PDB file with SEQRES, HELIX, SHEET and CRYST1 records, atoms N, CA, C and O in Angstrom:
SEQRES   1 A   69  UNK UNK UNK UNK UNK UNK UNK UNK UNK UNK UNK UNK UNK          
SEQRES   2 A   69  UNK UNK UNK UNK UNK UNK UNK UNK UNK UNK UNK UNK UNK          
SEQRES   3 A   69  UNK UNK UNK UNK UNK UNK UNK UNK UNK UNK UNK UNK UNK          
SEQRES   4 A   69  UNK UNK UNK UNK UNK UNK UNK UNK UNK UNK UNK UNK UNK          
SEQRES   5 A   69  UNK UNK UNK UNK UNK UNK UNK UNK UNK UNK UNK UNK UNK          
SEQRES   6 A   69  UNK UNK UNK UNK                                              
HELIX    1 AA1 UNK A   10  UNK A   12  5                                   3    
HELIX    2 AA2 UNK A   13  UNK A   26  1                                  14    
HELIX    3 AA3 UNK A   32  UNK A   34  5                                   3    
HELIX    4 AA4 UNK A   37  UNK A   39  5                                   3    
HELIX    5 AA5 UNK A   42  UNK A   65  1                                  24    
CRYST1    1.000    1.000    1.000  90.00  90.00  90.00 P 1           1          
ATOM      1  N   UNK A   1     -12.377  -6.406  20.908  1.00  0.00           N  
ATOM      2  CA  UNK A   1     -11.408  -6.698  19.863  1.00  0.00           C  
ATOM      3  C   UNK A   1     -10.634  -5.437  19.544  1.00  0.00           C  
ATOM      4  O   UNK A   1     -11.210  -4.360  19.390  1.00  0.00           O  
ATOM      5  N   UNK A   2      -9.354  -5.580  19.450  1.00  0.00           N  
ATOM      6  CA  UNK A   2      -8.507  -4.384  19.134  1.00  0.00           C  
ATOM      7  C   UNK A   2      -8.603  -4.021  17.685  1.00  0.00           C  
ATOM      8  O   UNK A   2      -8.782  -4.900  16.841  1.00  0.00           O  
ATOM      9  N   UNK A   3      -8.492  -2.771  17.370  1.00  0.00           N  
ATOM     10  CA  UNK A   3      -8.382  -2.277  16.014  1.00  0.00           C  
ATOM     11  C   UNK A   3      -7.051  -2.572  15.357  1.00  0.00           C  
ATOM     12  O   UNK A   3      -6.067  -1.901  15.669  1.00  0.00           O  
ATOM     13  N   UNK A   4      -6.973  -3.537  14.467  1.00  0.00           N  
ATOM     14  CA  UNK A   4      -5.728  -3.959  13.899  1.00  0.00           C  
ATOM     15  C   UNK A   4      -5.384  -3.160  12.711  1.00  0.00           C  
ATOM     16  O   UNK A   4      -4.319  -3.369  12.131  1.00  0.00           O  
ATOM     17  N   UNK A   5      -6.222  -2.249  12.304  1.00  0.00           N  
ATOM     18  CA  UNK A   5      -5.982  -1.451  11.124  1.00  0.00           C  
ATOM     19  C   UNK A   5      -5.575  -0.069  11.472  1.00  0.00           C  
ATOM     20  O   UNK A   5      -6.233   0.902  11.099  1.00  0.00           O  
ATOM     21  N   UNK A   6      -4.462   0.032  12.207  1.00  0.00           N  
ATOM     22  CA  UNK A   6      -4.045   1.332  12.587  1.00  0.00           C  
ATOM     23  C   UNK A   6      -2.650   1.611  12.074  1.00  0.00           C  
ATOM     24  O   UNK A   6      -1.899   0.662  11.847  1.00  0.00           O  
ATOM     25  N   UNK A   7      -2.274   2.820  11.885  1.00  0.00           N  
ATOM     26  CA  UNK A   7      -1.018   3.272  11.530  1.00  0.00           C  
ATOM     27  C   UNK A   7      -0.129   3.371  12.716  1.00  0.00           C  
ATOM     28  O   UNK A   7      -0.460   4.090  13.658  1.00  0.00           O  
ATOM     29  N   UNK A   8       0.958   2.707  12.728  1.00  0.00           N  
ATOM     30  CA  UNK A   8       1.829   2.721  13.892  1.00  0.00           C  
ATOM     31  C   UNK A   8       2.610   4.055  14.056  1.00  0.00           C  
ATOM     32  O   UNK A   8       2.920   4.481  15.169  1.00  0.00           O  
ATOM     33  N   UNK A   9       2.904   4.676  12.928  1.00  0.00           N  
ATOM     34  CA  UNK A   9       3.494   5.972  12.976  1.00  0.00           C  
ATOM     35  C   UNK A   9       2.505   6.978  12.241  1.00  0.00           C  
ATOM     36  O   UNK A   9       2.459   7.038  11.013  1.00  0.00           O  
ATOM     37  N   UNK A  10       1.764   7.717  13.022  1.00  0.00           N  
ATOM     38  CA  UNK A  10       0.691   8.585  12.436  1.00  0.00           C  
ATOM     39  C   UNK A  10       1.243   9.499  11.436  1.00  0.00           C  
ATOM     40  O   UNK A  10       0.548   9.836  10.478  1.00  0.00           O  
ATOM     41  N   UNK A  11       2.430   9.920  11.582  1.00  0.00           N  
ATOM     42  CA  UNK A  11       3.100  10.890  10.589  1.00  0.00           C  
ATOM     43  C   UNK A  11       3.191  10.244   9.214  1.00  0.00           C  
ATOM     44  O   UNK A  11       3.296  10.956   8.215  1.00  0.00           O  
ATOM     45  N   UNK A  12       3.152   8.874   9.130  1.00  0.00           N  
ATOM     46  CA  UNK A  12       3.416   8.254   7.860  1.00  0.00           C  
ATOM     47  C   UNK A  12       2.053   8.024   7.093  1.00  0.00           C  
ATOM     48  O   UNK A  12       2.036   7.545   5.959  1.00  0.00           O  
ATOM     49  N   UNK A  13       0.940   8.384   7.760  1.00  0.00           N  
ATOM     50  CA  UNK A  13      -0.368   8.113   7.066  1.00  0.00           C  
ATOM     51  C   UNK A  13      -0.477   8.730   5.703  1.00  0.00           C  
ATOM     52  O   UNK A  13      -0.904   8.095   4.739  1.00  0.00           O  
ATOM     53  N   UNK A  14      -0.073  10.019   5.637  1.00  0.00           N  
ATOM     54  CA  UNK A  14      -0.237  10.716   4.352  1.00  0.00           C  
ATOM     55  C   UNK A  14       0.614  10.103   3.296  1.00  0.00           C  
ATOM     56  O   UNK A  14       0.166   9.988   2.155  1.00  0.00           O  
ATOM     57  N   UNK A  15       1.784   9.710   3.594  1.00  0.00           N  
ATOM     58  CA  UNK A  15       2.666   8.969   2.644  1.00  0.00           C  
ATOM     59  C   UNK A  15       2.143   7.654   2.199  1.00  0.00           C  
ATOM     60  O   UNK A  15       2.247   7.312   1.021  1.00  0.00           O  
ATOM     61  N   UNK A  16       1.587   6.907   3.093  1.00  0.00           N  
ATOM     62  CA  UNK A  16       0.927   5.633   2.791  1.00  0.00           C  
ATOM     63  C   UNK A  16      -0.235   5.810   1.933  1.00  0.00           C  
ATOM     64  O   UNK A  16      -0.467   4.996   1.038  1.00  0.00           O  
ATOM     65  N   UNK A  17      -0.996   6.837   2.149  1.00  0.00           N  
ATOM     66  CA  UNK A  17      -2.178   7.106   1.290  1.00  0.00           C  
ATOM     67  C   UNK A  17      -1.743   7.462  -0.178  1.00  0.00           C  
ATOM     68  O   UNK A  17      -2.329   6.999  -1.156  1.00  0.00           O  
ATOM     69  N   UNK A  18      -0.688   8.307  -0.258  1.00  0.00           N  
ATOM     70  CA  UNK A  18      -0.129   8.606  -1.638  1.00  0.00           C  
ATOM     71  C   UNK A  18       0.453   7.359  -2.320  1.00  0.00           C  
ATOM     72  O   UNK A  18       0.361   7.166  -3.532  1.00  0.00           O  
ATOM     73  N   UNK A  19       1.057   6.531  -1.462  1.00  0.00           N  
ATOM     74  CA  UNK A  19       1.594   5.279  -2.043  1.00  0.00           C  
ATOM     75  C   UNK A  19       0.537   4.404  -2.549  1.00  0.00           C  
ATOM     76  O   UNK A  19       0.664   3.834  -3.633  1.00  0.00           O  
ATOM     77  N   UNK A  20      -0.536   4.267  -1.787  1.00  0.00           N  
ATOM     78  CA  UNK A  20      -1.753   3.499  -2.181  1.00  0.00           C  
ATOM     79  C   UNK A  20      -2.382   3.979  -3.404  1.00  0.00           C  
ATOM     80  O   UNK A  20      -2.777   3.187  -4.259  1.00  0.00           O  
ATOM     81  N   UNK A  21      -2.497   5.285  -3.529  1.00  0.00           N  
ATOM     82  CA  UNK A  21      -3.002   5.865  -4.868  1.00  0.00           C  
ATOM     83  C   UNK A  21      -2.050   5.612  -6.075  1.00  0.00           C  
ATOM     84  O   UNK A  21      -2.484   5.402  -7.207  1.00  0.00           O  
ATOM     85  N   UNK A  22      -0.819   5.644  -5.785  1.00  0.00           N  
ATOM     86  CA  UNK A  22       0.125   5.304  -6.908  1.00  0.00           C  
ATOM     87  C   UNK A  22      -0.021   3.879  -7.351  1.00  0.00           C  
ATOM     88  O   UNK A  22      -0.119   3.582  -8.542  1.00  0.00           O  
ATOM     89  N   UNK A  23      -0.036   2.991  -6.364  1.00  0.00           N  
ATOM     90  CA  UNK A  23      -0.159   1.563  -6.817  1.00  0.00           C  
ATOM     91  C   UNK A  23      -1.542   1.298  -7.517  1.00  0.00           C  
ATOM     92  O   UNK A  23      -1.624   0.538  -8.482  1.00  0.00           O  
ATOM     93  N   UNK A  24      -2.641   1.968  -6.982  1.00  0.00           N  
ATOM     94  CA  UNK A  24      -3.925   1.726  -7.686  1.00  0.00           C  
ATOM     95  C   UNK A  24      -3.837   2.225  -9.042  1.00  0.00           C  
ATOM     96  O   UNK A  24      -4.384   1.591  -9.944  1.00  0.00           O  
ATOM     97  N   UNK A  25      -3.142   3.401  -9.304  1.00  0.00           N  
ATOM     98  CA  UNK A  25      -3.021   3.957 -10.668  1.00  0.00           C  
ATOM     99  C   UNK A  25      -2.191   2.978 -11.489  1.00  0.00           C  
ATOM    100  O   UNK A  25      -2.521   2.742 -12.652  1.00  0.00           O  
ATOM    101  N   UNK A  26      -1.135   2.403 -10.938  1.00  0.00           N  
ATOM    102  CA  UNK A  26      -0.283   1.524 -11.731  1.00  0.00           C  
ATOM    103  C   UNK A  26      -1.093   0.299 -12.109  1.00  0.00           C  
ATOM    104  O   UNK A  26      -0.878  -0.295 -13.166  1.00  0.00           O  
ATOM    105  N   UNK A  27      -2.068  -0.096 -11.204  1.00  0.00           N  
ATOM    106  CA  UNK A  27      -2.849  -1.232 -11.508  1.00  0.00           C  
ATOM    107  C   UNK A  27      -4.125  -0.982 -12.414  1.00  0.00           C  
ATOM    108  O   UNK A  27      -4.913  -1.891 -12.675  1.00  0.00           O  
ATOM    109  N   UNK A  28      -4.272   0.299 -12.868  1.00  0.00           N  
ATOM    110  CA  UNK A  28      -5.317   0.712 -13.775  1.00  0.00           C  
ATOM    111  C   UNK A  28      -6.518   1.176 -13.070  1.00  0.00           C  
ATOM    112  O   UNK A  28      -7.536   1.346 -13.741  1.00  0.00           O  
ATOM    113  N   UNK A  29      -6.539   1.418 -11.731  1.00  0.00           N  
ATOM    114  CA  UNK A  29      -7.690   1.813 -11.027  1.00  0.00           C  
ATOM    115  C   UNK A  29      -7.546   3.336 -10.791  1.00  0.00           C  
ATOM    116  O   UNK A  29      -6.853   3.760  -9.866  1.00  0.00           O  
ATOM    117  N   UNK A  30      -8.126   4.047 -11.533  1.00  0.00           N  
ATOM    118  CA  UNK A  30      -8.003   5.582 -11.482  1.00  0.00           C  
ATOM    119  C   UNK A  30      -8.966   6.073 -10.432  1.00  0.00           C  
ATOM    120  O   UNK A  30      -9.969   5.434 -10.117  1.00  0.00           O  
ATOM    121  N   UNK A  31      -8.610   7.286  -9.875  1.00  0.00           N  
ATOM    122  CA  UNK A  31      -9.536   8.004  -8.889  1.00  0.00           C  
ATOM    123  C   UNK A  31      -9.893   7.052  -7.714  1.00  0.00           C  
ATOM    124  O   UNK A  31     -11.028   7.053  -7.238  1.00  0.00           O  
ATOM    125  N   UNK A  32      -8.928   6.259  -7.263  1.00  0.00           N  
ATOM    126  CA  UNK A  32      -9.127   5.255  -6.191  1.00  0.00           C  
ATOM    127  C   UNK A  32      -9.683   5.938  -4.922  1.00  0.00           C  
ATOM    128  O   UNK A  32     -10.561   5.413  -4.237  1.00  0.00           O  
ATOM    129  N   UNK A  33      -9.132   7.129  -4.646  1.00  0.00           N  
ATOM    130  CA  UNK A  33      -9.466   7.822  -3.373  1.00  0.00           C  
ATOM    131  C   UNK A  33     -10.914   8.291  -3.407  1.00  0.00           C  
ATOM    132  O   UNK A  33     -11.493   8.544  -2.351  1.00  0.00           O  
ATOM    133  N   UNK A  34     -11.502   8.412  -4.554  1.00  0.00           N  
ATOM    134  CA  UNK A  34     -12.941   8.900  -4.740  1.00  0.00           C  
ATOM    135  C   UNK A  34     -13.884   7.781  -5.021  1.00  0.00           C  
ATOM    136  O   UNK A  34     -15.089   8.025  -5.094  1.00  0.00           O  
ATOM    137  N   UNK A  35     -13.424   6.560  -5.185  1.00  0.00           N  
ATOM    138  CA  UNK A  35     -14.258   5.381  -5.483  1.00  0.00           C  
ATOM    139  C   UNK A  35     -14.925   4.863  -4.257  1.00  0.00           C  
ATOM    140  O   UNK A  35     -14.401   4.951  -3.146  1.00  0.00           O  
ATOM    141  N   UNK A  36     -16.107   4.311  -4.478  1.00  0.00           N  
ATOM    142  CA  UNK A  36     -16.732   3.538  -3.321  1.00  0.00           C  
ATOM    143  C   UNK A  36     -16.032   2.128  -3.391  1.00  0.00           C  
ATOM    144  O   UNK A  36     -16.210   1.397  -4.364  1.00  0.00           O  
ATOM    145  N   UNK A  37     -15.257   1.780  -2.366  1.00  0.00           N  
ATOM    146  CA  UNK A  37     -14.474   0.578  -2.431  1.00  0.00           C  
ATOM    147  C   UNK A  37     -15.392  -0.572  -2.465  1.00  0.00           C  
ATOM    148  O   UNK A  37     -14.999  -1.630  -2.954  1.00  0.00           O  
ATOM    149  N   UNK A  38     -16.672  -0.450  -1.951  1.00  0.00           N  
ATOM    150  CA  UNK A  38     -17.595  -1.578  -2.010  1.00  0.00           C  
ATOM    151  C   UNK A  38     -17.973  -1.995  -3.424  1.00  0.00           C  
ATOM    152  O   UNK A  38     -18.532  -3.072  -3.630  1.00  0.00           O  
ATOM    153  N   UNK A  39     -17.670  -1.148  -4.389  1.00  0.00           N  
ATOM    154  CA  UNK A  39     -17.988  -1.381  -5.808  1.00  0.00           C  
ATOM    155  C   UNK A  39     -16.812  -2.180  -6.463  1.00  0.00           C  
ATOM    156  O   UNK A  39     -16.934  -2.615  -7.608  1.00  0.00           O  
ATOM    157  N   UNK A  40     -15.699  -2.366  -5.746  1.00  0.00           N  
ATOM    158  CA  UNK A  40     -14.562  -2.915  -6.338  1.00  0.00           C  
ATOM    159  C   UNK A  40     -14.559  -4.434  -5.884  1.00  0.00           C  
ATOM    160  O   UNK A  40     -15.134  -4.760  -4.845  1.00  0.00           O  
ATOM    161  N   UNK A  41     -13.954  -5.284  -6.619  1.00  0.00           N  
ATOM    162  CA  UNK A  41     -13.903  -6.749  -6.194  1.00  0.00           C  
ATOM    163  C   UNK A  41     -12.898  -6.869  -5.086  1.00  0.00           C  
ATOM    164  O   UNK A  41     -12.025  -6.020  -4.908  1.00  0.00           O  
ATOM    165  N   UNK A  42     -13.047  -7.979  -4.321  1.00  0.00           N  
ATOM    166  CA  UNK A  42     -12.012  -8.331  -3.370  1.00  0.00           C  
ATOM    167  C   UNK A  42     -10.632  -8.341  -3.926  1.00  0.00           C  
ATOM    168  O   UNK A  42      -9.666  -7.851  -3.341  1.00  0.00           O  
ATOM    169  N   UNK A  43     -10.590  -8.954  -5.146  1.00  0.00           N  
ATOM    170  CA  UNK A  43      -9.319  -9.158  -5.801  1.00  0.00           C  
ATOM    171  C   UNK A  43      -8.664  -7.719  -6.145  1.00  0.00           C  
ATOM    172  O   UNK A  43      -7.460  -7.522  -5.986  1.00  0.00           O  
ATOM    173  N   UNK A  44      -9.490  -6.793  -6.598  1.00  0.00           N  
ATOM    174  CA  UNK A  44      -8.996  -5.490  -6.787  1.00  0.00           C  
ATOM    175  C   UNK A  44      -8.419  -4.782  -5.609  1.00  0.00           C  
ATOM    176  O   UNK A  44      -7.303  -4.261  -5.620  1.00  0.00           O  
ATOM    177  N   UNK A  45      -9.236  -4.789  -4.589  1.00  0.00           N  
ATOM    178  CA  UNK A  45      -8.780  -4.150  -3.321  1.00  0.00           C  
ATOM    179  C   UNK A  45      -7.620  -4.917  -2.728  1.00  0.00           C  
ATOM    180  O   UNK A  45      -6.709  -4.274  -2.205  1.00  0.00           O  
ATOM    181  N   UNK A  46      -7.575  -6.240  -2.763  1.00  0.00           N  
ATOM    182  CA  UNK A  46      -6.433  -7.003  -2.250  1.00  0.00           C  
ATOM    183  C   UNK A  46      -5.197  -6.840  -3.032  1.00  0.00           C  
ATOM    184  O   UNK A  46      -4.091  -6.901  -2.495  1.00  0.00           O  
ATOM    185  N   UNK A  47      -5.364  -6.633  -4.303  1.00  0.00           N  
ATOM    186  CA  UNK A  47      -4.212  -6.402  -5.225  1.00  0.00           C  
ATOM    187  C   UNK A  47      -3.411  -5.189  -4.787  1.00  0.00           C  
ATOM    188  O   UNK A  47      -2.181  -5.195  -4.755  1.00  0.00           O  
ATOM    189  N   UNK A  48      -4.177  -4.130  -4.445  1.00  0.00           N  
ATOM    190  CA  UNK A  48      -3.519  -2.882  -3.976  1.00  0.00           C  
ATOM    191  C   UNK A  48      -2.643  -3.079  -2.804  1.00  0.00           C  
ATOM    192  O   UNK A  48      -1.457  -2.752  -2.834  1.00  0.00           O  
ATOM    193  N   UNK A  49      -3.185  -3.586  -1.817  1.00  0.00           N  
ATOM    194  CA  UNK A  49      -2.506  -3.923  -0.527  1.00  0.00           C  
ATOM    195  C   UNK A  49      -1.324  -4.903  -0.768  1.00  0.00           C  
ATOM    196  O   UNK A  49      -0.235  -4.727  -0.222  1.00  0.00           O  
ATOM    197  N   UNK A  50      -1.556  -5.854  -1.534  1.00  0.00           N  
ATOM    198  CA  UNK A  50      -0.539  -6.868  -1.792  1.00  0.00           C  
ATOM    199  C   UNK A  50       0.599  -6.315  -2.477  1.00  0.00           C  
ATOM    200  O   UNK A  50       1.729  -6.704  -2.181  1.00  0.00           O  
ATOM    201  N   UNK A  51       0.402  -5.406  -3.405  1.00  0.00           N  
ATOM    202  CA  UNK A  51       1.372  -4.815  -4.237  1.00  0.00           C  
ATOM    203  C   UNK A  51       2.179  -3.801  -3.360  1.00  0.00           C  
ATOM    204  O   UNK A  51       3.391  -3.654  -3.513  1.00  0.00           O  
ATOM    205  N   UNK A  52       1.486  -3.146  -2.480  1.00  0.00           N  
ATOM    206  CA  UNK A  52       2.155  -2.191  -1.605  1.00  0.00           C  
ATOM    207  C   UNK A  52       3.226  -2.980  -0.727  1.00  0.00           C  
ATOM    208  O   UNK A  52       4.392  -2.600  -0.621  1.00  0.00           O  
ATOM    209  N   UNK A  53       2.741  -4.056  -0.144  1.00  0.00           N  
ATOM    210  CA  UNK A  53       3.672  -4.893   0.689  1.00  0.00           C  
ATOM    211  C   UNK A  53       4.847  -5.414  -0.189  1.00  0.00           C  
ATOM    212  O   UNK A  53       6.012  -5.366   0.206  1.00  0.00           O  
ATOM    213  N   UNK A  54       4.500  -5.889  -1.338  1.00  0.00           N  
ATOM    214  CA  UNK A  54       5.568  -6.479  -2.229  1.00  0.00           C  
ATOM    215  C   UNK A  54       6.674  -5.330  -2.448  1.00  0.00           C  
ATOM    216  O   UNK A  54       7.862  -5.555  -2.213  1.00  0.00           O  
ATOM    217  N   UNK A  55       6.276  -4.254  -2.848  1.00  0.00           N  
ATOM    218  CA  UNK A  55       7.204  -3.132  -3.152  1.00  0.00           C  
ATOM    219  C   UNK A  55       7.941  -2.715  -1.874  1.00  0.00           C  
ATOM    220  O   UNK A  55       9.125  -2.391  -1.967  1.00  0.00           O  
ATOM    221  N   UNK A  56       7.322  -2.702  -0.692  1.00  0.00           N  
ATOM    222  CA  UNK A  56       7.978  -2.327   0.537  1.00  0.00           C  
ATOM    223  C   UNK A  56       9.007  -3.367   0.858  1.00  0.00           C  
ATOM    224  O   UNK A  56      10.112  -3.009   1.265  1.00  0.00           O  
ATOM    225  N   UNK A  57       8.732  -4.550   0.710  1.00  0.00           N  
ATOM    226  CA  UNK A  57       9.743  -5.713   1.004  1.00  0.00           C  
ATOM    227  C   UNK A  57      10.910  -5.555  -0.008  1.00  0.00           C  
ATOM    228  O   UNK A  57      12.085  -5.614   0.354  1.00  0.00           O  
ATOM    229  N   UNK A  58      10.519  -5.347  -1.333  1.00  0.00           N  
ATOM    230  CA  UNK A  58      11.656  -5.208  -2.277  1.00  0.00           C  
ATOM    231  C   UNK A  58      12.560  -4.104  -1.895  1.00  0.00           C  
ATOM    232  O   UNK A  58      13.782  -4.251  -1.926  1.00  0.00           O  
ATOM    233  N   UNK A  59      11.972  -2.961  -1.521  1.00  0.00           N  
ATOM    234  CA  UNK A  59      12.830  -1.766  -1.166  1.00  0.00           C  
ATOM    235  C   UNK A  59      13.663  -2.017  -0.002  1.00  0.00           C  
ATOM    236  O   UNK A  59      14.809  -1.569   0.046  1.00  0.00           O  
ATOM    237  N   UNK A  60      13.100  -2.788   1.052  1.00  0.00           N  
ATOM    238  CA  UNK A  60      13.859  -3.127   2.243  1.00  0.00           C  
ATOM    239  C   UNK A  60      14.988  -4.080   1.886  1.00  0.00           C  
ATOM    240  O   UNK A  60      16.093  -3.919   2.405  1.00  0.00           O  
ATOM    241  N   UNK A  61      14.768  -5.041   1.047  1.00  0.00           N  
ATOM    242  CA  UNK A  61      15.784  -5.963   0.627  1.00  0.00           C  
ATOM    243  C   UNK A  61      16.890  -5.317  -0.092  1.00  0.00           C  
ATOM    244  O   UNK A  61      18.031  -5.753   0.060  1.00  0.00           O  
ATOM    245  N   UNK A  62      16.628  -4.200  -0.952  1.00  0.00           N  
ATOM    246  CA  UNK A  62      17.637  -3.522  -1.608  1.00  0.00           C  
ATOM    247  C   UNK A  62      18.485  -2.791  -0.699  1.00  0.00           C  
ATOM    248  O   UNK A  62      19.705  -2.742  -0.854  1.00  0.00           O  
ATOM    249  N   UNK A  63      17.800  -2.154   0.359  1.00  0.00           N  
ATOM    250  CA  UNK A  63      18.561  -1.426   1.353  1.00  0.00           C  
ATOM    251  C   UNK A  63      19.445  -2.326   2.221  1.00  0.00           C  
ATOM    252  O   UNK A  63      20.510  -1.913   2.679  1.00  0.00           O  
ATOM    253  N   UNK A  64      18.986  -3.560   2.439  1.00  0.00           N  
ATOM    254  CA  UNK A  64      19.842  -4.490   3.161  1.00  0.00           C  
ATOM    255  C   UNK A  64      21.074  -4.936   2.335  1.00  0.00           C  
ATOM    256  O   UNK A  64      22.155  -5.191   2.865  1.00  0.00           O  
ATOM    257  N   UNK A  65      20.848  -5.012   1.024  1.00  0.00           N  
ATOM    258  CA  UNK A  65      21.942  -5.333   0.141  1.00  0.00           C  
ATOM    259  C   UNK A  65      23.056  -4.379   0.175  1.00  0.00           C  
ATOM    260  O   UNK A  65      24.178  -4.723  -0.197  1.00  0.00           O  
ATOM    261  N   UNK A  66      22.794  -3.158   0.616  1.00  0.00           N  
ATOM    262  CA  UNK A  66      23.837  -2.099   0.632  1.00  0.00           C  
ATOM    263  C   UNK A  66      24.718  -2.138   1.889  1.00  0.00           C  
ATOM    264  O   UNK A  66      25.672  -1.372   2.025  1.00  0.00           O  
ATOM    265  N   UNK A  67      24.359  -3.073   2.822  1.00  0.00           N  
ATOM    266  CA  UNK A  67      25.112  -3.212   4.076  1.00  0.00           C  
ATOM    267  C   UNK A  67      25.951  -4.610   4.020  1.00  0.00           C  
ATOM    268  O   UNK A  67      25.479  -5.644   3.547  1.00  0.00           O  
ATOM    269  N   UNK A  68      27.151  -4.506   4.523  1.00  0.00           N  
ATOM    270  CA  UNK A  68      27.815  -5.699   4.701  1.00  0.00           C  
ATOM    271  C   UNK A  68      27.418  -6.353   6.085  1.00  0.00           C  
ATOM    272  O   UNK A  68      27.626  -5.747   7.136  1.00  0.00           O  
ATOM    273  N   UNK A  69      26.884  -7.512   6.057  1.00  0.00           N  
ATOM    274  CA  UNK A  69      26.469  -8.248   7.222  1.00  0.00           C  
ATOM    275  C   UNK A  69      27.574  -9.063   7.795  1.00  0.00           C  
ATOM    276  O   UNK A  69      27.378  -9.752   8.797  1.00  0.00           O  
TER     277      UNK A  69                                                      
END                                                                             
């Protein structure tokens, strides 16, 4: 089975990690990078990833709005 959890652009990994920490902090989960993720609920862990995707989509949609199609 292929590893589906890989970064397509390795240079982006550091930025994605910073983004993840920013989202976790916004959701009230401090020191996310130092926490044992096994002690968090699935909802907490999933909320971080879901919020990341939501914000990336919103950003993309804003950028699309700046172009005349």
